[in-house]
N, C-alpha and C positions, 0 to 999 in steps of 0.2 A: 684290515687294523685292528691290534687287541689294545684294551683300554693302556695293558702297561708301554705300550707303543704309544701312545698319545698323552698318556703324561708327561714320557719321556719331552714328546715334541710341542708341549706348554711352557714348559719348565723352560726351556732350553731359547724360547719364543720373549720369557719372559725374561730373562737373561741380559736376553742383548735392545729388546727395547725399552726394556725398564717400566712396563706398563701393568698394574695391580690386575690380580689372578681375574678376578670378574672380567674388565676390562678386555684382557686379553680374548678370554671364549668369548664377548659376544661378537671381539676385532675376527679372529678369525673364522666364528661360525657364518660371520656377514662374507667375508672374499672368497670362504667354502661354496657357496651359494644355497646352506642354510637357509630357511627361510625362519626370523625368527616366530616363539611364540605368540600367536595372539587370535585376533577375532578373523575366522574362517570368512573367504568371500562367499554371500549371498546371491541368490540368481535375483531380480528384481519382482518385486510383489505388484506393484503398480506402475502397467503399464501406459503407451499412449492413449489408448481409448479409457482406463479409469482414468486419468488427468481431464481428459476431454467432457468426460462424461460429467464430471467435478467442475468444473470449470462454467457449464450448462448451467448446474445445479445452482452453482452460488451466484451466477447470474441470474437466476430465477427469484433469489431469496433474497436480491437486490444486494449484496455484493456485502453482509453480515460475516460479523465476525466468525473465526472455524469452532470454537467451543460453542456460540450456538448454532452452527448449521449443522454440527453434530446432531445435534440431537434435534433439526428439524427433518433432516435428510431422510427416513421411512417417510414418514408424511407425506415431504415430497418429492416423491422415485415415486409412491402407490400415485398418488396425483394428477402429478404430470402424464405414466403410463394410463391411467383411467381416462383420463380428458385426449392421447393423442399426439401429447406433446415430446413422450421421450421414449421410445425403444433403447433396453438395452440388453445386448446377450446376459443368461446366467453366468456366470463365471464374472464378468465387470459390474452385473447388479448386485453380488455379492460381497464382491471385494470393496463395494462404494460402502455397503451398508457396515463395513467392520472396519472402514479407515478410520486412526489416530486422528485427533484434533493435530494435532502435530507433525501427521504425515500429512493431512491437506494442506497446514500451514506452509508445510514443502514445496511440494505442490502448485499449489496459488503463487507461488513468488514471482514467476516470468511471467504472470498475468499480470501482474500487481505492477510490475515492475514497466511494463507498454504505458500503463495510464500514469506513472508519475514522470510522464514525460515532462521537463519544464517549457511552460508557456511562455514566452515571449511577449513580454509587453511593451506598448508603446506609451510613451509618455508625452504628452501635448503640452508644452509649454505658451501659450495665449497670453498676451495682456492682462486679461479678464480677468485670467487663473492666476495671475502674479499678484495684483492688484488685489486680491479677498486674503485676508488674518485667517490663517485655519486656526484654530487652538487645538488641540490634541487632550485627548479623555481625562488629562489631571489638572486645565487650565478650566474646569467649568467648575470654582467658588465665588457664590453668587452673585454670577453677573448681569448687565443691565438688562431690561429691555432691549432686541434686536437684535441678539445675536440665535443665528437659527443650525438645525442641526439640520444638514439637508439628504435624501437618502435617491437614489435614481437608479434602477434595473429593471430585468424580465429580458433579459437579452439570453438568457442560457448561457451554451458555452462559448459560443461567438459571435460575435457583434454584425455579422454579414446581414443583407438583407432584413427585409420591412420585421417589426415587430415592435410591439406596443412599449411605450415611455409613461415612470411614472416619475411626478416632482413629490416630494413633499416637504415640508418645510413646520417646523417644527421649535417657535419659540423656548429657547431653556430657560428662560426665566420667569414665563408663566405657566406654561405647558402647553398653548394655543397651537392646534396643527391644521392647516390648511393645507388639501393637495389638490393636484389637479393631474389629468390624464392626457397625453399626447403620444399623438402616431411616428409621430417625429421629434429629435430636438431638436425644436429654434426655438429663440428669446423671442421671438414675433410672436408669436403662441400663445405664452404663459399668462394668464389673466394677470392681469396692472390696474391698479388701483382700486384694491377692494381695502377694506377699512384694517387699518390691525387690529 
C-alpha cells in the first residue's frame, strides 16, 4: 500500500469517527496489530539460581538492607565459598556480584512477604489483668511512688515449650528496680515481702 493510499484511508477514518489525527493513527495502529514503539522485551538476566543465591547471602548477612548488602556481597561470597558454606556456578557468581541494589530489592520481595505474615495474638482477659490500671506513655507526669513499669520476655518467636521468664519491676517515681528470674510464670513463685 502506497503512502497516498494510507493518507486517503486515514482521512476517511477521521471524517467518519471525528477523531483527532494523532488519535486516529494510534487507533489504526492498534487494530492493525502493529505494536506501538516502546521498550523491547528483554531476556531475564536473574533467574531462580541467582535469586536463591541472593536469598542465602541475605540470610547470612542477618537480613540487612539491600544498600548495605550490595557492598557486603563480594566479601561475603568469598568468605562463604572459602569455608564451604556456598558453592556458586561461575555465571551465577558473576551475576550476583554485579547486581544492583534495586534488583536485589525486587528479587527479595517474595521472601520478605513470607516473613510478614501476620501472627494471630491471643488476648487473655483475666480478673487480675482487668483490675490493674495501665497507664500509657504520656501518663507518667510526676507519678506517686508505687506505680511500676513491668517487663516480661525471653520466649523468642513462640510461647510454646519451656523458656526462661524474667520479671522486672521499676518504680517510676524513684527509679528503683527489683528483678526476679522464673522458670515458669507462676504467681506463687514471685518474691513477696521484700521491702519497697
